[in-house]
C-alpha positions as CSV (number, residue, x, y, z in Angstrom):
1,M,162.7,46.3,69.6
2,R,162.0,42.9,69.0
3,A,162.9,41.8,72.6
4,I,161.3,44.3,74.0
5,I,157.5,42.4,72.1
6,A,158.7,39.1,73.2
7,I,159.1,40.0,76.9
8,V,155.8,41.4,77.0
9,L,154.1,37.9,74.9
10,F,155.6,35.9,77.2
11,A,154.4,38.4,80.6
12,A,150.9,38.1,79.0
13,A,151.0,34.7,78.0
14,L,152.3,33.9,81.2
15,A,149.4,35.8,83.1
16,A,146.9,34.1,81.1
17,C,147.8,31.0,82.5
18,S,147.4,32.0,86.4
19,P,145.2,29.7,87.5
20,D,141.1,31.1,88.3
21,N,141.0,29.6,91.1
22,N,142.9,30.0,94.1
23,D,141.6,26.5,96.3
24,V,143.7,24.3,97.6
25,T,143.2,20.9,97.4
26,G,143.1,19.8,101.3
27,S,142.6,22.8,102.6
28,I,138.8,22.0,103.5
29,G,138.4,24.3,106.7
30,N,135.6,26.4,106.9
31,C,132.9,23.8,104.0
32,A,134.3,21.0,106.8
33,R,132.5,23.0,110.2
34,K,129.7,23.5,108.3
35,L,128.5,20.0,108.0
36,Y,130.2,18.9,111.0
37,S,130.0,21.0,114.3
38,V,133.2,18.6,115.8
39,Y,136.0,18.1,112.8
40,N,137.6,15.0,112.9
41,P,140.0,14.9,110.2
42,K,141.2,11.2,112.0
43,D,137.7,10.0,111.4
44,M,137.4,8.3,108.6
45,K,134.0,9.1,107.9
46,Q,134.2,12.6,108.7
47,C,137.3,12.8,106.6
48,V,135.5,11.0,103.1
49,G,132.4,13.1,103.9
50,A,133.7,16.2,104.1
51,C,136.9,14.9,100.9
52,I,133.6,14.3,99.3
53,A,131.2,17.3,100.0
54,C,134.3,20.6,99.7
55,D,137.0,19.3,97.2
56,R,135.0,17.6,94.5
57,G,136.2,14.4,95.4
58,V,135.0,10.8,94.8
59,T,134.5,7.9,97.1
60,T,137.7,6.1,95.9
61,T,140.4,9.0,95.6
62,C,138.9,10.1,98.9
63,S,139.7,7.2,101.1
64,T,143.2,7.0,99.7
65,S,143.4,10.5,100.3
66,C,142.4,10.3,104.2
67,T,144.1,7.3,105.2
68,L,147.7,8.8,103.9
69,K,146.1,11.6,106.2
70,G,146.2,9.5,109.1
71,A,142.6,8.9,109.7
72,R,140.9,5.2,111.0
């Protein structure tokens, strides 16, 4: 009986830990298309602008992220 209670409590705790937001970092998609008619992730200004607006980033982290993605 204790094992069943432990499993149910564990399952409830695990379900409570699931994230509510299914947004994946780095997938800007539709938001970037709304900002730029022709979004080019390799353009540093567009990449940083989309990162700040869509991923709620800051200039420093967005610049680093865009540089790692190959933007110039």
